[in-house]
C-alpha positions as CSV (number, residue, x, y, z in Angstrom):
1,M,6.9,3.8,-16.1
2,G,8.6,6.7,-15.5
3,D,11.9,8.5,-14.7
4,D,10.5,8.6,-10.7
5,F,9.4,4.5,-10.6
6,F,10.9,2.7,-8.2
7,I,10.4,-0.5,-6.3
8,A,11.7,-0.6,-2.4
9,A,11.5,-3.8,-0.4
10,V,11.8,-3.1,3.5
11,Y,12.9,-6.4,5.3
12,D,13.7,-7.1,8.9
13,G,14.8,-10.1,10.9
14,N,11.1,-10.9,12.3
15,V,8.7,-13.2,10.5
16,L,5.1,-12.6,10.8
17,P,2.5,-14.9,11.8
18,A,0.2,-16.4,9.3
19,D,-2.7,-14.0,9.5
20,E,-0.5,-11.0,9.4
21,Q,1.6,-11.9,6.3
22,E,-0.6,-9.9,4.0
23,K,1.1,-6.8,5.8
24,S,4.7,-7.9,5.0
25,I,4.7,-6.2,1.8
26,W,2.7,-3.8,-0.9
27,L,2.7,-2.1,-4.0
28,E,2.2,1.2,-4.0
29,L,-0.3,3.3,-6.1
30,R,0.4,6.9,-6.3
31,S,-2.6,9.4,-7.0
32,N,-3.0,13.1,-7.8
33,D,-6.1,12.6,-6.1
34,P,-5.6,9.9,-3.5
35,A,-8.8,9.9,-1.7
36,A,-10.9,9.6,-5.1
37,L,-8.8,6.5,-6.3
38,S,-9.6,5.0,-2.5
39,A,-13.0,5.7,-3.2
40,T,-13.5,4.3,-6.6
41,I,-11.2,1.0,-5.3
42,R,-13.7,0.9,-2.2
43,A,-16.9,1.0,-4.5
44,F,-15.3,-1.9,-6.7
45,G,-15.3,-3.9,-3.3
46,V,-12.0,-4.8,-2.3
47,T,-10.9,-6.3,0.7
48,E,-9.4,-3.9,2.8
49,L,-6.9,-4.3,5.1
50,D,-7.0,-2.9,9.1
51,T,-3.1,-1.3,9.3
52,W,-1.2,0.8,11.1
53,E,-1.6,3.6,9.2
54,K,-5.3,4.5,9.5
55,D,-5.1,7.5,7.0
56,R,-4.4,5.1,3.9
57,L,-6.1,2.7,2.2
58,Y,-4.5,-0.8,2.1
59,F,-6.3,-3.4,0.0
60,Q,-5.9,-6.8,-1.1
61,A,-6.4,-8.2,-4.6
62,P,-8.2,-11.3,-5.2
63,G,-4.7,-13.2,-5.8
64,G,-3.6,-11.8,-2.3
65,Q,-1.3,-8.9,-3.4
66,V,-1.1,-6.2,-1.0
67,F,-1.7,-2.4,-2.6
68,R,-1.2,1.0,-0.5
69,V,-2.5,4.0,-2.1
70,V,-0.5,7.7,-1.5
71,G,-0.2,11.4,-2.8
72,V,2.2,11.9,-5.4
73,D,3.3,14.8,-3.8
74,E,3.6,12.9,-0.1
75,D,6.9,13.0,1.9
76,L,7.7,9.3,2.1
77,S,11.4,9.6,3.0
78,R,10.7,7.7,6.3
79,F,10.1,4.7,4.6
80,E,14.1,4.7,2.9
81,S,16.9,3.5,4.5
C-alpha cells in the first residue's frame, strides 16, 4: 500500500442513533482526480450519503461499508489529533 498509507480511527463518547450509524467511520479513497473518481463511482450506482461535508462524495457499499473520496494533495490535518 505504500509508505504514505495509514488507517485512522476517531472515537468520541457519543453514540449515534441507528439511522446515522453509517456516518460513524469511513474508509478513505485518495485520488489524483477526486472529481473523476467520484463521477465513476456515482455512475456505478452506489448509495450516496448526505453528510456534513457537502463537497465530498461519501458512499455506502452493498455490505454497509462507508467510503469517502478525497484528493491526494488535500490537507486533512484537521482530522488528526
